[in-house]
N, C-alpha and C positions, 0 to 999 in steps of 0.2 A: 322197647315195647313194655308197657306198664306191668303186664302180668306174667312175663316170661319166667320169672323166678318162683312163681307161686305154684304150689302143689296142684291146685284145682284150676289151672289155666285152661281156657277154652281150647277145643280141638284145633281151631284155625290158628290160634296163637302158637301152640306147640308145633304145628306143621310148618309155619313160616320160620320159626326159630331153627328147627332141625334142617329145613331146606337151605337156609342161609349158611349154616355150619357146614353142610355137605358140599354146597356149591363153592364155598371158600376153599375147602380142602381140594376139590377138583381143579379149581382155577390156579392153585399154586403147585400142583403136582407136575412132575417132569413128564413131558409128552414125547420125548425122543423114542421111547420104547414102544409106542403105539404103531401098529401097522398102518399102511396107507389106507386100507379099507376101514380100519377103526377110526382114523382121523376124519375121513369123509362122512361116514355114517354118524359119528358123534356130533359133527358140526351141524348136520341136518336136525338131529334130535335136540341139540342145544337151542336151535332156532325155534323149534316147537315148544321147548320148555319156556323160552322167553314169552311166547304167546300165552301160554298157560298162566305164567306169573302175572302178566298184564291183565288177563281175564280176572284173576283174583283181585288185583289192585283196583280195577274198575268197579267190581262188585262192592268193594270196601268204600270206594268214593261215593257210590250211590247210597250206601247205608249211612255213611257219615253225614251226607246231605239231608237224608230223611230225619236224622237226629239233630240237625241244626248245629253241627260241630263248629262251624265258623261263627255263628251267632253266640254260642256259649263262650268262645274264646275272644269275643269282641271284634272279630274281623267282619268285613262287609259281606262275605259269603264264604261257603265252604271251600271253594276253589282257591280263593285268596289265602285262606288259612293254610291249606294244603301246600300251596306254592311257597309260602313263607317257611313252613316247617321242613320242606324237602329241598329248598333252594332251587326251585324250578322257575322258569319264566312264567309270570302270571297268565300271559296269553296262552301258553301251552297247557297249563293246568286247567284253565277254563274250557279249552277245547276238549280235553280228556274228560272233564266232568260232564260236558254235554253228551259225549259219546256214551258215558256210563248211564246217563238218564235214558238215552235212546235204546241201549241194549236191554234195559229193563222192559221195553215194549217189544223187543224182537228176540224172542226166546230161541229160535233156531240159530240165529247168528251168534248169540251169546254162548249157546252150547257148542258150536263149532270152534269158537275161540277157546273155550275151556279145554277142548280136546287137542288144541294146537293144530287144527286142520286149516285154519286161516290166521292171518296176521291182524294186528290192530288196524293197519291201513286198509286191509280188505273189509274189515267190519265197518269202518267209517264210510267207505264207498257204498256198501250194501245198504246200511241203515239210512244214509242220506238219500239214496235213490228211492227206497220204498216210502220214505216220509214225503218225498216230492210228488208222489202220485196224486192225481186229482181226487178230491173228496166226493165227487158226484158219480163215481163208477157204479154202473148198474149191477155188476157182478161183484159181490163182496169178497169172493175168493181170489180176486186178481192180485192184491198186495202179497198174500201168502205165496201164491204161485211165482210171483216175481222174485220174492226173497229166495225161494228154493232154487229157482233157475240161476240166480247170481251166485249162490253158494256152490252149486255144481260147477259153474264156470270158474270160480275162484280156485278150484283144485288144480287148474293148469294155466291160469292167467295171473300176471302180476297186477298190483292195484291200479297202475296207470292204464293198462289195457282194459282192465275190468271197468274202469270209469267210463271209457269210451263206449263199451257195450251197454253199460247201464243207462246211457242217455236214450237208448232205443229199446229198453226192455219191454215197454208196453206193446210195441209192435210185435215182439216175439211171443209174448204170452197171451195177447189179445189183439191179433192183427185186424180184427173187424173194426176196432176203434183206435188202435194205436197208430196206424199209418197217417190218418188224417190229423190226429193230435200232434204227432211228430213233425208233420209238414208245417203246421201252424206255429209250433214252438220254434222250429228252425228259422222260419221267416221272421218271427218276432226277435229272435236272437240276432239275426243279421241286421235288422233295422236298428236295434239298440246299439250294436257294435259300431255301425256307421255313424249314428247320431252322437255317440260318445267318444268318437275318435279325437285324439288330441296329440299335440307335439309341442315341446318346449326346447329352446336352445339358449344357452347362457355362456358367454365368453369367460374363460378362466384367467385372462390377463397375461397368459404366457404363450400366446400364439395358437391356442386350441379353443374349440367350442364344445362344451359338453351338452348332451341332449337326452331326452327321454320321449317316448311316444307310446300310444296305444292305438292300434289299427285292427280292422277286422281280419279274421283268419285268412280269407281269400287274398287280401292285399299283402299280408305277411308272407304268404306262400309265393306270391309273385316276386316280392322283393328278395326273398331268400334264394329263389332259383336264379334270379339275375345276378346276385352277389356271388353265388357259387360259380357261375360262368366266369366272372372276372377273377375269382379266387382259385380257379382250376389250376392244377400243377403245371400244365403246359403254358398257360398264360402267365402264371407267376414266374416260371423259369425265364420267360422272355423279358420280363420287366425287372428281375432281380439283378443285383451286381454279381457277375460271374465269379467273383472272389469270395462270395458269401458261403456259408456252410451248406454243402451239397445235401446233407440230410434234411435240412430245413426246406430246401428247394423242392424236394420230391415228396414231402409230407402231404398226404392226401386229405387229411382232415383239417379244414381251415381253422386256424386259431382266431381268437377275437381280433388280434392285430392285423391278420391277413384279411379278415372280413372288413375291418375298418378301412384298409387300403383299397379294397375292392369298391367300397361305397364311394370313396373319393373319386375313383376312376369312373364310376357310373355317372356321377354328377358332371364330370368334365365332358362326358360324351352325350349328354342329353341334347336332343334336337330342338334347340330353342325356337326355331322357326315354326315348330308345330305346337308350341305351348301357348296358353292364353296370353293375351297382351297385358302388359303392366304399364299403366300410364301412357297407353297408345303405342308402346314399343314392345319388341320381343323381350321376354324375361332374360335379360343379358346383364352380366356383371361387367361394368366398365372399368378398365384399367388405364390410368393416365401415366405415361412414362415419357421422358424426354428422348429425343432421337439418339443422343450419344449413348445412353444406357441401352436402348434397343439394339444399337449396332454392336455394342460390346462393353459398355461401361458398367459401373457398379451401383449407381443410384437406384433405389427401389422404385417399383411402380406403386401407385396409390389407387386403391379401390374406391368405388363411388360411395361406399359407406364409411370411408375414413381409414380402413385397414390398409396394410402394406404387404407387398410380396417382393421377393428378390428379383433382380434384373434377369437372372438366369431362368427363373420360372416364367416371367413375362415373355422372354424370347421363345421358350418352349411352347407356350400357349399360342403365341402369335402365328405359329406355323399352321395350326388347325383352325384358328378363330378368324372372324372377320375383323379387318382393321379400318379405322376411320381416321384419316389424317386431320389434325387440328392445329390451329395456330394460336398460341397463347401470348399474351402481352407480358411486359416485364414484371407485372404483379400476378402472373399466372391466370389472368382473366381470359375467358374464351373470346377470341376475335373472329375466328372463322372455323367452321366445321365442314369438312369435306364429305364426299359420298362414300358409303360403305363399300368395300371391295372384298369379294369372296376370292379366296386364293386359287383353289382348283375346283373346276366343275366336275359333275358326275362323269361326263364324257371324257374329260381329261384323265380322271382316275381310272376309268376302264382302259384307256389307251396305255397308261402308265403300267397297269397291272399286266397287260399283254407283253410289254417291252421288258418289264422287270418282275418276273413271277414270284420273287422272294425278296426278303430284306437284303439290301446291298451292302451290309456290313460284312466284312471278311469273316467267313466261317459260320455265318448265321443262315438258317434255312427257314425262318419264320415266313409263312405264306403271305402273299401280297395282299389278300383281302383283309388281313388283320393288321396291316402296316399303316403308318402315317405318311402322308405326302410332304416331303421336305424340299425347300428351295436350296439348291447348291449355292447359288449366289443370293444372299438374303434379300427378301422383298424390301426390308427396311433400308437396304443400301442401294436400291434401284434395280434389284433383280426382277426378271420378268416371270409371269405366271404362264409358262408353257412347258411342254414335255422336255425340251432340251435342257431346262433348268430344274427338272423334277427328279426326285430320288425317293424310292420306297425305303423306309426304315421302320423296324419293329419298335414297339413302345420303349423297350430298354435302350436301344441304340439311338432312338430319337432324343431321349433324355440325355444320353451320353454326348451327342454332337453339340448340345447346347451347354454342356457342363464345362465351365472354365478350367476345371482341374484336369481336363484331358485335351490333348492335341490331336487333331484329325489329319490323317494322311490319305490323299487320293491315290489309289493304286492304278497301274496301267490297264487292268482288266475292267475298270469302272467301279470296283468295290472301294470301300473306305475302311481304314483301320484306325484304332484309337490307342493312344499311349498316354499314361499318366504323366503329367508334368512334374519335373523334379525341381 
């Protein structure tokens, strides 16, 4: 600070210098001798001290801008000069400079920040909300009342929750006009969110596709609830390897990886016969695989977009998907395409669930209505689609019975057991 060492330094300069010195001493002091109560109380006070220091910082930013500090230093603006001098991100510095300018116009919020009663994030929410209020309000006291209401709520709400309340502050302080305005604003927000929805997907060349999307809150909630169902601990326990970490199996907060796996499972279970047509056909991914691989070989299946999947994955999908027998020539050209055959009808599934009320893997009690219908004698090898050849298997054991790394043993009681091949 330019005037720290001068005898006639400004009061603010001396206060900042002394505060830094005292804070440095406190930050390096031994804390072990503090009581639990002292640690807890001082932590809260330190948070309030931070808010007060930030209030001073923002006042200084506003004053520096009024004095064109950036222009005098040859910078494009004061925020850019400040960012350079303090090694901040310029984006962050500009945002704080905007807040400083806004607090100049909102004295109650600025005063609350000076007292440490609110945080900078609270102040940002409150000033932004008041600034968004319509300019044509008949009652000129509404903005001030809205600010006071939000300051009162900030005493017991975090900034994120306060931001939700702030969206409807006009309805609270002026319900005679707020309800209609809120309704129109919500309708406009929904229209814009739907009109601006987008999704992109890009293959990474390593067997995965990365994507981003923006969708309305309603559809995000629908997707989130659906994925939570697939990512639920009980469902995950049925699809995980029993040798996996048990702690991970029962974790109730879905990780990004578990939610990604749930998304894949959701896509595999979409009812394609209820989706819009694509090129005159159901929106179905076509997998071409030779008979030998479908029966038990290793050659991969080829997707209709040129991608490939393993033979084991193709066999697993074949149990639940519709199959179309096709005859290919020596150059893989299509010579004859047969009629699509659905494997098990709804009536057959209901009968199977009555006969086999749970997964038929030894030791598994996963309920039948969540199981897959599997052909004991594979359909690809001439097996029939009837109850005598049907078996209920949960998702985990259905994947296991098609895994070439495991050998399947049929037990006398009608169950099946799996053993890893050596």
